[in-house]
Every structure is written in structure tokens, then in C-alpha cells.
C-alpha positions in Angstrom: -24.1 37.1 -16.9 -23.2 37.6 -13.2 -19.5 36.9 -13.9 -18.6 38.5 -17.2 -14.8 38.2 -16.6 -15.1 34.4 -16.3 -17.4 34.3 -19.3 -14.7 35.7 -21.5 -12.7 32.6 -20.7 -15.2 30.2 -22.3 -16.7 30.6 -25.7 -18.0 27.1 -26.5 -18.6 25.0 -23.4 -21.7 26.5 -21.8 -22.0 23.9 -19.1 -18.6 24.6 -17.8 -19.4 28.3 -17.9 -22.5 27.7 -15.9 -20.6 25.7 -13.3 -18.0 28.5 -13.0 -20.7 31.1 -12.6 -22.1 29.3 -9.6 -18.8 29.6 -7.7 -17.8 32.4 -5.4 -15.9 35.4 -6.8 -12.8 34.3 -4.9 -12.9 31.0 -6.5 -13.4 32.6 -9.9 -10.3 34.7 -9.4 -8.4 31.4 -8.7 -9.8 29.9 -11.8 -8.5 32.8 -13.9 -5.1 32.9 -12.2 -2.8 30.5 -14.0 -5.6 28.8 -16.0 -6.8 31.4 -18.4 -6.5 28.7 -21.1 -7.7 25.7 -19.1 -7.7 23.1 -21.8 -6.5 23.1 -25.4 -9.5 21.0 -26.2 -12.2 22.3 -23.9 -13.1 25.8 -24.7 -10.7 28.2 -26.4 -9.7 31.2 -24.4 -9.3 34.6 -26.1 -5.9 36.2 -26.5 -6.7 39.0 -24.1 -7.4 36.6 -21.2 -4.3 34.6 -21.9 -2.2 37.7 -22.0 -3.6 38.8 -18.7 -2.4 35.7 -17.0 0.9 36.2 -15.2 1.6 32.5 -14.9 3.9 30.7 -17.4 2.3 28.1 -19.7 1.8 24.7 -18.2 4.8 22.5 -18.6 4.5 19.5 -21.0 6.2 16.1 -21.3 8.9 16.1 -23.9 7.0 13.3 -25.8 4.2 10.9 -25.4 6.6 8.1 -24.8 8.1 9.9 -21.9 4.7 10.2 -20.3 4.1 6.4 -20.8 7.4 5.5 -19.3 6.7 7.8 -16.3 3.4 6.1 -15.7 5.0 2.7 -15.9 7.7 3.8 -13.5 5.1 5.2 -11.1 2.9 2.1 -11.3 5.7 -0.5 -11.0 7.0 -0.2 -7.5 8.2 -2.1 -4.5 4.7 -3.5 -4.0 5.0 -5.5 -7.2 8.1 -7.3 -5.9 7.1 -8.1 -2.3 3.4 -7.5 -1.8 1.9 -9.3 -4.8 3.9 -12.6 -4.3 2.9 -12.6 -0.6 -0.8 -12.0 -1.5 -0.7 -14.8 -4.0 0.8 -17.2 -1.4 -1.6 -16.2 1.4 -4.8 -16.1 -0.7 -5.0 -19.3 -2.7 -1.8 -19.3 -4.8 -2.8 -19.3 -8.5 -6.4 -18.9 -7.6 -5.7 -15.4 -6.4 -5.1 -14.5 -10.1 -8.8 -14.9 -10.7 -10.1 -12.0 -8.4 -6.9 -10.1 -9.3 -7.6 -10.2 -13.0 -11.4 -9.6 -12.7 -10.7 -6.5 -10.4 -8.1 -5.2 -13.0 -10.6 -5.5 -15.9 -13.8 -4.2 -14.0 -12.2 -1.6 -11.8 -8.5 -0.9 -12.4 -8.5 -0.2 -16.1 -11.7 1.8 -16.2 -10.6 4.1 -13.4 -7.1 4.4 -15.0 -8.7 5.6 -18.2 -11.0 7.9 -16.3 -8.2 9.7 -14.4 -6.0 10.1 -17.4 -8.8 11.4 -19.5 -10.0 14.0 -17.0 -6.5 15.2 -16.2 -5.7 15.6 -19.9 -9.0 17.3 -20.6 -8.8 19.9 -17.8 -5.0 20.3 -17.8 -4.9 20.5 -14.0 -3.9 18.2 -11.2 -6.2 16.1 -9.1 -6.5 18.5 -6.2 -8.3 21.1 -8.2 -9.7 18.9 -11.0 -12.8 17.6 -9.2 -13.7 21.0 -7.9 -13.9 22.1 -11.5 -16.4 19.3 -12.2 -18.6 20.4 -9.2 -17.8 22.4 -6.1 -19.0 19.6 -3.9 -16.4 17.2 -5.2 -13.4 19.2 -3.9 -12.9 16.7 -1.2 -11.9 14.0 -3.7 -8.7 15.9 -4.5 -7.9 16.7 -0.9 -8.4 13.1 0.1 -6.1 11.8 -2.6 -3.4 14.3 -1.9 -3.6 13.6 1.9 -3.3 9.9 1.4 -0.4 10.4 -1.1 1.4 12.7 1.4 1.1 10.2 4.3 2.4 7.3 2.1 5.2 9.4 0.6 6.6 10.1 4.1 7.1 6.5 5.0 7.7 5.1 1.5 11.0 6.8 1.3 12.1 5.0 4.4 12.0 1.8 2.4 14.3 3.6 -0.1 16.5 4.5 2.8 16.8 0.8 3.8 17.6 -0.2 0.2 20.4 2.5 0.2 21.8 1.0 3.4 21.9 -2.5 2.0 23.3 -1.1 -1.3 26.3 0.5 0.5 26.9 -2.6 2.6 26.9 -4.8 -0.5 30.4 -3.5 -1.4 32.0 -6.5 0.3 35.6 -6.5 -0.8 36.4 -9.8 0.8 33.5 -11.4 -1.2 31.4 -12.2 1.9 28.3 -10.2 2.5 27.7 -8.8 6.0 24.4 -10.8 6.3 26.0 -14.1 5.3 25.4 -17.0 7.8 29.0 -16.9 8.8 28.5 -13.4 10.1 25.2 -13.9 11.9 22.7 -14.3 9.2 20.2 -12.1 7.4 17.7 -11.7 10.2 20.3 -10.5 12.7 21.7 -8.0 10.1 18.2 -6.7 9.5 17.1 -6.4 13.1 20.4 -5.7 14.9 22.7 -3.9 12.4 20.0 -2.1 10.3 17.0 -1.3 12.5 18.7 -1.6 15.9 15.4 -2.8 17.3 17.0 -5.4 19.5 20.4 -6.2 20.9 22.7 -8.8 19.3 22.4 -11.1 22.3 19.5 -11.0 24.7 21.2 -10.7 28.0 18.0 -10.0 29.9 14.5 -11.4 29.8 13.1 -8.0 29.0 14.9 -7.8 25.7 12.8 -9.1 22.8 14.1 -12.1 20.8 12.8 -10.6 17.6 11.4 -7.2 16.4 8.2 -8.9 15.2 5.1 -8.6 17.3 2.9 -11.5 18.2 -0.3 -12.1 20.0 1.5 -12.6 23.3 3.3 -9.2 23.2 3.3 -7.4 26.5 2.7 -3.6 26.3 4.3 -1.2 26.3 7.2 -2.8 24.4 10.5 -0.9 24.0 11.3 0.0 21.3 7.7 0.3 20.2 4.9 2.7 19.4 4.8 4.6 22.7 8.6 4.4 23.2 10.3 4.5 19.8 13.7 5.0 21.3 16.6 7.0 19.8 17.4 7.7 16.2 19.4 5.2 14.2 22.0 7.5 12.8 23.2 5.5 9.8 19.5 5.3 8.6 19.1 9.0 9.2 22.0 9.6 6.8 20.5 7.2 4.2 17.0 8.8 4.6 18.6 12.3 4.0 20.3 10.9 0.9 17.0 9.4 -0.3 15.3 12.8 -0.1 18.1 14.5 -1.9 17.7 12.0 -4.8 14.0 12.7 -4.8 14.6 16.4 -4.9 16.9 16.0 -7.9 14.2 14.1 -9.7 11.5 16.7 -9.2 13.3 20.1 -8.9 12.6 21.0 -12.5 9.1 19.5 -12.7 8.1 17.0 -15.4 11.2 17.8 -17.4 13.6 16.3 -14.8 11.2 13.6 -13.7 10.6 12.4 -17.3 14.3 12.1 -18.0 15.0 10.2 -14.8 12.1 7.8 -15.5 13.8 6.4 -18.6 16.4 4.8 -16.4 14.5 4.1 -13.2 11.6 2.5 -15.1 13.6 0.4 -17.5 16.6 -0.7 -15.5 14.7 -2.9 -13.0 13.5 -5.0 -15.9 17.0 -5.9 -16.9 17.8 -6.9 -13.3 14.5 -8.7 -12.9 15.2 -10.8 -16.0 18.7 -11.6 -14.9 17.4 -12.7 -11.5 14.7 -14.7 -13.1 17.2 -16.7 -15.2 19.3 -17.3 -12.2 16.3 -18.3 -10.0 14.8 -20.7 -12.5 18.2 -22.4 -12.8 18.3 -23.2 -9.1 17.9 -26.9 -8.2 14.8 -26.4 -6.0 13.1 -23.7 -8.0 10.2 -26.1 -8.9 9.3 -26.4 -5.3 8.6 -22.7 -5.0 6.9 -22.4 -8.3 4.5 -25.2 -7.3 3.5 -23.2 -4.2 3.2 -20.0 -6.2 1.1 -21.4 -9.1 -1.0 -24.2 -7.6 -4.5 -22.8 -7.1 -6.6 -23.3 -4.0 -10.0 -22.3 -5.2 -11.7 -22.7 -1.8 -10.0 -19.4 -0.9 -12.2 -17.5 -3.4 -15.2 -17.9 -1.1 -13.5 -15.7 1.5 -14.4 -12.0 1.1 -11.0 -10.8 2.3 -9.3 -12.4 -0.7 -11.4 -10.1 -3.0 -10.6 -7.1 -0.8 -6.9 -8.0 -1.0 -7.0 -8.3 -4.8 -8.8 -4.9 -5.1 -6.4 -3.2 -2.7 -3.4 -4.5 -4.7 -4.9 -3.2 -7.9 -5.2 0.3 -6.4 -1.7 0.2 -5.0 0.0 -1.3 -8.1 -1.8 0.6 -10.8 -1.7 3.9 -8.9 -5.4 4.8 -9.3 -7.1 6.9 -6.6 -3.9 8.7 -5.5 -4.2 11.8 -7.6 -0.9 11.1 -9.5 -2.4 9.9 -12.8 -4.5 13.1 -13.3 -1.5 15.2 -12.4 0.7 13.4 -14.9 -1.9 13.5 -17.6 -2.4 17.3 -17.1 1.1 17.8 -18.6 0.1 15.9 -21.8 -0.6 17.5 -25.1 -4.3 17.8 -25.8 -4.2 15.1 -28.6 -2.2 12.5 -26.7 -3.7 9.0 -27.0 -4.3 8.3 -23.4 -6.6 5.4 -24.2 -3.6 3.3 -25.3 -1.8 4.1 -22.1 -4.9 3.1 -20.0 -4.6 -0.5 -21.1 -0.9 -0.7 -21.8 0.4 0.5 -18.4 -1.8 -1.7 -16.2 -1.1 -4.8 -18.3 2.7 -4.1 -18.1 2.4 -3.5 -14.4 0.4 -6.7 -13.6 2.7 -8.7 -15.9 5.7 -7.4 -13.8 4.0 -8.5 -10.6 3.6 -12.0 -12.0 7.2 -12.0 -13.2 8.4 -10.9 -9.8 6.5 -13.7 -8.2 8.3 -16.2 -10.4 11.6 -14.7 -9.2 10.7 -14.7 -5.6 9.3 -18.2 -5.4 12.0 -19.9 -7.4 14.5 -18.6 -4.8 12.2 -19.6 -1.9 11.8 -23.1 -3.3 15.5 -23.6 -3.5 15.9 -22.3 0.1 13.2 -24.7 1.2 14.8 -27.7 -0.4 18.2 -26.8 0.9 17.2 -26.1 4.5 14.2 -28.5 4.8 12.0 -25.7 6.1 8.6 -25.7 4.4 7.8 -22.5 2.4 4.6 -22.0 4.5 6.8 -21.5 7.6 8.9 -18.8 6.0 8.3 -15.1 6.4 7.4 -14.1 2.9 5.6 -10.7 3.3 6.5 -7.1 3.7 10.0 -6.1 4.7 10.9 -9.6 5.6 10.8 -10.7 2.0 13.0 -8.0 0.6 15.5 -7.5 3.5 15.7 -11.0 5.1 14.6 -13.8 2.8 16.0 -12.6 -0.5 19.4 -11.3 0.9 19.8 -14.6 2.6 19.4 -16.4 -0.7 21.7 -13.9 -2.5 24.4 -14.5 0.1 24.6 -18.2 -1.1 25.0 -17.4 -4.8 28.3 -17.3 -6.6 29.7 -13.7 -6.9 27.2 -12.7 -4.2 28.2 -9.1 -3.8 27.5 -8.5 -7.5 24.0 -10.0 -7.3 23.4 -8.0 -4.1 24.4 -4.7 -5.8 22.1 -5.5 -8.8 19.2 -6.5 -6.5 19.3 -3.4 -4.3 19.9 -1.1 -7.3 16.7 -2.5 -8.6 14.9 -1.8 -5.3 16.2 1.7 -5.4 14.9 2.3 -8.9 11.5 0.9 -8.1 11.3 2.9 -4.9 12.5 6.2 -6.3 10.2 6.0 -9.3 7.1 5.7 -7.1 8.4 8.2 -4.5 9.2 11.1 -6.9 5.9 10.5 -8.6 4.1 11.0 -5.3 6.1 14.1 -4.5 5.4 15.5 -8.0 1.7 15.0 -7.3 1.9 17.0 -4.2 3.9 19.8 -5.9 1.4 19.9 -8.8 -1.3 20.4 -6.2 0.7 23.3 -4.7 1.3 24.9 -8.1 -2.4 24.5 -9.1 -3.5 26.1 -5.9 -1.3 29.1 -6.5 0.7 28.6 -3.4 4.3 30.1 -3.4 4.0 31.6 -6.9 6.9 33.9 -6.2 9.3 31.0 -5.4 11.0 28.9 -8.0 10.1 25.2 -8.4 13.4 24.0 -6.9 12.7 26.0 -3.7 9.2 24.6 -3.3 10.4 21.1 -3.9 13.2 21.5 -1.3 10.7 22.7 1.3 8.4 19.8 0.6 11.2 17.2 0.8 12.6 18.8 4.0 9.2 18.7 5.7 8.6 15.1 4.8 12.2 14.2 5.9 11.5 15.8 9.3 8.3 13.7 9.8 10.0 10.6 8.4 12.6 10.7 11.2 10.0 8.9 13.4 10.4 5.8 11.1 14.2 5.6 11.5 14.1 5.4 15.3 14.6 2.0 16.9 10.9 1.5 17.0 10.4 2.9 13.5 9.5 -0.4 11.9 6.4 -0.7 14.1 5.3 2.8 13.3 5.7 2.1 9.6 3.6 -1.1 9.9 0.9 0.8 11.7 0.7 3.7 9.2 0.9 1.4 6.2 -1.9 -0.8 7.6 -4.4 2.1 8.2 -3.4 5.1 6.1 -5.0 4.7 2.7 -6.9 1.4 2.1 -10.4 2.6 2.8 -9.8 6.0 1.3 -8.7 4.6 -2.1 -11.9 2.5 -2.4 -14.1 5.5 -1.6 -12.2 7.9 -3.9 -12.5 5.4 -6.8 -16.2 4.9 -6.3 -17.0 8.7 -6.0 -14.8 9.5 -9.1 -16.9 7.1 -11.2 -20.1 8.5 -9.9 -18.8 12.0 -10.6 -18.0 11.3 -14.2 -21.0 9.0 -14.8 -23.7 11.3 -13.4 -22.3 14.8 -12.7 -19.9 15.5 -15.5 -21.8 13.1 -17.8 -20.6 9.7 -19.1 -21.6 10.7 -22.7 -19.7 14.0 -22.4 -16.6 12.1 -21.2 -17.0 9.8 -24.2 -17.2 12.8 -26.5 -14.0 14.3 -24.9 -12.2 11.0 -25.4 -13.2 10.8 -29.0 -12.0 14.4 -29.6 -8.7 14.0 -27.8 -7.6 10.4 -28.4 -9.8 9.6 -31.4 -11.1 6.6 -29.6 -14.8 5.7 -29.2 -15.7 4.3 -25.8 -18.2 1.4 -25.7 -21.6 2.0 -24.0 -20.9 -0.9 -21.7 -17.9 1.0 -20.3 -20.0 4.1 -19.7 -22.6 2.1 -17.7 -19.7 0.6 -15.9 -18.8 4.0 -14.6 -22.4 4.8 -13.7 -23.4 1.6 -11.9 -20.9 -1.4 -11.8 -17.8 0.2 -10.4 -19.5 2.3 -7.7 -21.5 -0.8 -6.6 -18.5 -3.1 -6.5 -16.4 -0.5 -4.6 -19.2 0.1 -2.1 -19.3 -3.6 -1.3 -15.5 -3.7 -1.0 -15.4 -0.6 1.2 -17.9 -2.2 3.7 -16.0 -5.5 3.7 -12.6 -3.7 4.1 -14.0 -1.8 7.0 -15.4 -4.9 8.7 -12.2 -6.9 8.0 -10.0 -4.1 9.5 -12.2 -3.6 12.5 -12.4 -7.3 13.3 -8.9 -8.5 12.4 -6.6 -9.8 15.0 -4.0 -7.1 15.1 -0.9 -7.1 17.3 -0.9 -3.4 18.1 -1.9 -2.0 21.5 -5.3 -0.3 21.7 -4.0 3.2 21.6 -2.1 2.4 18.4 -5.2 1.0 16.8 -7.1 4.2 17.7 -4.3 6.3 16.2 -4.5 4.1 13.0 -8.2 4.8 12.6 -7.5 8.6 13.1 -5.0 8.4 10.2 -7.6 6.6 8.0 -10.3 9.2 8.8 -7.8 12.0 8.2 -7.6 11.1 4.5 -11.3 10.0 4.1 -13.2 12.7 5.9 -12.5 15.6 3.5 -14.8 13.9 0.9 -18.1 14.2 2.9 -17.0 17.4 4.7 -16.2 19.4 1.6 -19.3 17.9 -0.1 -21.6 19.6 2.4 -19.6 22.8 2.6 -21.3 24.5 -0.4 -24.7 23.7 1.2 -23.7 25.1 4.6 -21.6 28.1 3.3 -23.0 29.2 -0.1 
């Protein structure tokens, strides 16, 4: 063979040996470094090669339950609490559950299973995993990690807001600072928290609200072009947020796994308490009717199906590279098939439960104020930091409920945030970067860098920057990544081979229908959704200036372009 050193690493899997022999010598040296024993279940490496590796053995989860809890904590995040209820309301109420459930069964669960299985088989994170399958697929890992890094930067800003509200919930006089007697929740959010407008508009140039509308005149200040000065209380909360993330990931999966037991389970206790309180409110039935009444005419609109698929990718966490990274720390015989259906079902059930909590409170507010629910702001940051705090302020023992609510938001946010940072650090470790530095130092460097970039989002115009990045950063990339992953497993790696790996590791036999789903159904569905998402984004009525829209498309391309560029690289540079 042309590469005898690599050949010693593999004694049974000839196809993997063939793929490795096609790579350049530098790539082969990277393969050997740190991965002399690539998988406990693939091919067995001889003792000499293992001894030659200077890297420590790959870390493992303390138990299978710890891995499952970590996956639940990663999947169940802030989007379950504010994005899912808003999508239900804006896309047909109960009818939205139809495309949501179908997308979960046809796309979400199969890709969840695929990513866990491939990560556990190869014992390596998503950045290097697909390059092992075929050199032309290296762009998949780069695209996933790029999208994850972009989202991780601004996602922790939401944790920063939750921290600010948490600290302000210690109202010793029993009156919350966003109570109506002190200006209301909207003023506390826009004036005291974001500082995006003055308390009283003394000039016509001052905006009446931070929200942008179709009649906005550009450039607005604070805005995209002129974000204004830093909001120092938020800078401090953002720094604290990154310190908390560092504490969660400084020791790898050992520290992350222990933290996940609390951050993943505590929100359910709070959610159940809030649900009991919400259902007991006099006007709860008004909100539940809005939430659950189906409007089936909405199902004929393509954007409803795009919204359902997008929510599945965001809520289950597929396509981000985190699931392969987490599964790579599993024991070879862990039953990942059980996790592949259990975690998505728990995640989607949590979304539905959060919808009951949100709309029971909204219904009571609607009945009390006389404002119809469809005239309320029930999406994005407005739901978590305006509508719900306004409702909490009217409850008995309001500071206690506020502390519970924002502690829940902190747990939901931190769980997803440290999972994304762990994904990035796994990619750094697998690439062999900074091998001479301890994990805590590399984690500190990553957190410090993302904190520096995230300062843009805690300026007075930071909310507009966050809405811009959130709207363009990852939607298209996730659909493309999911489709190409299925094609890679179905046709390049081999669906039958993946089924054999699953049978060996998890002792579960995959049905033939699922294998054809990987080959044809999921790629076809995601291709249609990608085109529709592109058309919807390009033709939607956005309230951003043209230069901001151009910047948004650049962000979208930054995470998507590595897939085709690195696919043609082996052809151009053999």
C-alpha cells in the first residue's frame, strides 16, 4: 500500500482504509495524531499505534443518562418558550402542529439518529467527521461550526438580558421595577434595559419605540449604522454570562455533564409551577382558544411549512454539529437509537407545554385589559421580556415568580449556550489546535473572543443587530447541511453500512423505509424547503435598510459557502 503507516491503524474496515489512502500525507498525519484508535467499534488499532499517539484518550460521559440529559438540555432552549408559541399563533394555531409533527417524523428524528450514530461510530466531532466519510464533504463540518459560532455569539446576549432581569427581580418592597406604577414593562425593557430610546421623547427625532416599522427613516439612531455607546450594566451581565459558560465547559464533558443535570431539569419544575398558576387565571381559556383553535387554510401557505421545518432544526439541534460532538464522547455500545426518539419527543412536548403557559397568561391579560391577543406583541424578545414580565408583575408575591421565571430562562439559555461552545472546542481539539494548552485555557480564549464580538449587541442599537443576525445567519445553511448529510450517509458512506453500524453499536435494526428516507425523501424535502426559504427571505418585507440586508446575506453565505467550496477543492487541488 502507498500509506503503510495508516494501514497499520485499520485491520478490518477495508473501505475506510481505502478512503484514508486517497488523502494527502499531511491529512494522514492528522488522522494518526490523536485518533490512532478512531472507534472502539470500527476497526481495532494495534497496540503499537495506540502507544505512539501522544494524545490522551478521548473523554467519555460519566454515564449514558448523563449524555441523554445533556442532549435534552441542549435541545430544550429559549426557542421552545418564545419561538414555538409565536409560530403557532402566526401560522394557523393548532393547525401548525400538523406540519410541525410531520416535519419532526420525516426530517427531525431521522437526522437526529443519523448524527448521533455517525458521531458515536467515528468518535470525533462534526468538523472532522464528514471529512472522514469523504474528503469532499469537509465543508459540512465547517458550515455547521461557522453557523454555531455566529449564533453562540449573540445567543449569550439573551442570557445577559435574563441575568439583568434576574438581579432586578430582588424587589425588597414587593413591587417589581417594571410594574405599571413604575412605568410598565415596555419602558423598563427599552429604556432601563436596552437604552435604545429616552424615557420621554422631548424631540421629534427621538423614536417612540425601539421597534422598526415600514415607515422607518434611515439611518435611525441608535440603529445598524450608528449603534451608539455601550450599555454598561449589560456589558457586566454579558461578562458574567461568559464566565458561567466557561465554568460549564472548562473541563470538557465532565463539567458540562454535571451542570446539565441541574440546567436541564430545573426548568421543568418552574414550567409546571407556572402552568398550574397560568391555568388557574380567570381568562386562561381565552388564550388557550387562540393557541389551540386550528386554522387549516394556513396549511396552503409554503412559509408555514418552512417555519415548521426551521423550528424543528432549531429546537432539536440538528445540523449544528453539536449532536455528533456529544455522541463522540459516548461509549461504543451506547443505545443512541433510544435517545434519537426520546430527546426530540421530550423537546417538542416541552414546546407544547410552554405554549400552554404563555397563552394562558396572554388570555388573562387580554380579558383584563380588553386588548385582543392578535394585537399583542407575542414573538421574540417581546414575549419573554415585555409580555410575560408584565403579567408576572400582577401576580401575588410577584418578585418570587419573577425570580423563578428568569432562573428558568437562565437555565434554558446556559444549557444551549455551553453546548454550542463545547461543539466549537471539540472542533478545535479534533483539529489538533493548541495541543500544548490545557482545556481551561482554550475555553477561556474562545469565551473571551466571543465576548469581544458580542459587545456589538449590548450597544444602544444592539437589539437591531441581534434581529438582523438572527434573521439571516443560519436558516438556509441548516436546511442545506441536513440534506447533504443524508445524501452523504445514504449514497457515499452507504445506508446499509450505517444500518450495520447501528445494529453493532445499539443492537437495533433500522427499517428499510428509513434507509430510503435518507437516500431520497429527506434530501428531496429539504431541497424544496431550501428553495422556498430562499424565495421567502428574498421577497419578504423586511424593515432593515438595504445595506443591512446585504450584510445579512453575507452572513448567510459565510456559513453556507464552505460546503460547495470544499467539495470542489479535492478536484482542483489533488
